[in-house]
C-alpha positions as CSV (number, residue, x, y, z in Angstrom):
1,X,-84.1,54.2,-57.9
2,X,-87.4,54.9,-56.2
3,X,-88.4,56.9,-54.6
4,X,-89.3,54.9,-51.2
5,X,-85.3,54.2,-51.4
6,X,-84.0,57.8,-52.5
7,X,-86.1,59.3,-49.1
8,X,-83.7,56.8,-47.2
9,X,-80.7,57.5,-45.5
10,X,-77.0,56.1,-46.3
11,X,-77.6,54.2,-42.6
12,X,-80.7,52.9,-44.1
13,X,-79.9,51.5,-46.2
14,X,-77.1,50.0,-45.3
15,X,-78.8,48.6,-41.9
16,X,-81.4,47.1,-44.0
17,X,-79.2,45.7,-47.1
18,X,-76.7,43.5,-44.1
19,X,-80.0,42.0,-41.9
20,X,-81.1,40.7,-44.9
21,X,-78.1,39.7,-45.9
22,X,-77.6,38.3,-42.6
23,X,-80.9,36.4,-43.1
24,X,-79.8,34.8,-46.4
25,X,-76.9,33.5,-45.4
26,X,-77.9,31.4,-41.9
27,X,-77.0,28.1,-42.7
28,X,-80.5,26.9,-42.2
29,X,-81.8,29.5,-44.9
30,X,-78.9,27.9,-47.5
31,X,-80.0,25.5,-50.2
32,X,-77.6,25.8,-52.4
33,X,-74.5,27.3,-50.3
34,X,-72.7,28.8,-53.8
35,X,-75.8,30.4,-55.1
36,X,-76.9,31.6,-51.8
37,X,-73.7,33.5,-51.4
38,X,-73.6,35.0,-55.5
39,X,-77.6,36.6,-54.7
40,X,-76.5,38.0,-50.9
41,X,-73.6,39.2,-53.5
42,X,-75.6,40.6,-55.8
43,X,-77.9,42.0,-52.9
44,X,-75.2,43.7,-51.3
45,X,-73.9,45.4,-53.9
46,X,-76.7,46.6,-54.7
47,X,-77.8,48.4,-51.6
48,X,-73.9,49.6,-51.2
49,X,-75.0,51.6,-54.9
50,X,-78.6,52.6,-53.4
51,X,-77.3,53.6,-49.9
52,X,-75.1,57.2,-51.9
53,X,-72.7,59.3,-50.0
54,X,-71.5,58.9,-46.8
55,X,-71.8,62.1,-43.7
56,X,-68.7,62.6,-42.4
57,X,-69.5,59.9,-39.7
58,X,-66.6,56.9,-39.1
59,X,-68.8,54.4,-37.8
60,X,-70.8,54.4,-41.3
61,X,-67.8,54.5,-42.9
62,X,-66.3,51.6,-41.1
63,X,-69.8,50.5,-41.7
64,X,-69.7,49.8,-44.8
65,X,-66.0,48.8,-45.4
66,X,-67.0,45.3,-44.1
67,X,-70.0,45.2,-45.6
68,X,-67.8,46.0,-49.2
69,X,-65.5,43.3,-47.6
70,X,-68.1,40.3,-47.3
71,X,-68.9,41.1,-50.7
72,X,-65.7,40.2,-51.5
73,X,-65.3,36.7,-49.2
74,X,-69.7,36.2,-50.9
75,X,-68.4,36.2,-54.4
76,X,-66.1,32.4,-53.5
77,X,-68.5,31.3,-50.9
78,X,-67.1,32.2,-48.0
79,X,-70.1,32.3,-46.2
80,X,-68.4,32.1,-42.5
81,X,-66.1,35.0,-43.4
82,X,-69.4,37.4,-44.4
83,X,-71.1,36.5,-41.6
84,X,-68.2,37.7,-39.3
85,X,-68.0,41.2,-41.4
86,X,-71.3,41.5,-41.6
87,X,-72.3,41.6,-38.0
88,X,-68.7,44.2,-37.6
89,X,-70.8,46.5,-39.8
90,X,-74.7,45.7,-38.1
91,X,-72.3,46.8,-34.8
92,X,-70.7,49.6,-36.2
93,X,-74.2,51.0,-38.2
94,X,-75.2,50.8,-34.3
95,X,-73.3,52.6,-33.4
96,X,-73.2,55.2,-36.5
97,X,-76.5,55.9,-34.7
98,X,-75.6,57.6,-32.5
99,X,-73.1,59.3,-34.0
100,X,-70.2,58.5,-33.8
């Protein structure tokens, strides 16, 4: 793991991954939905591993759960379901920044 990744917070790592994956699974961004979903799943799973330990922040824990569930939907190329969960994760990450 690079030092740039290790110095980021769990919230920041997860937030960046959620935004990148949401952008990559937009209908206009997917040439091949199955291949795109697989790439997005791999990227999100890598970010979940890199996020490190989750501090005592319930919003961040909810965001993590949403992102993990989105990975499962991406595994089966269920793009709309994954986008819904990633959008929910993004909302929870906003709350995590506020310390809720």
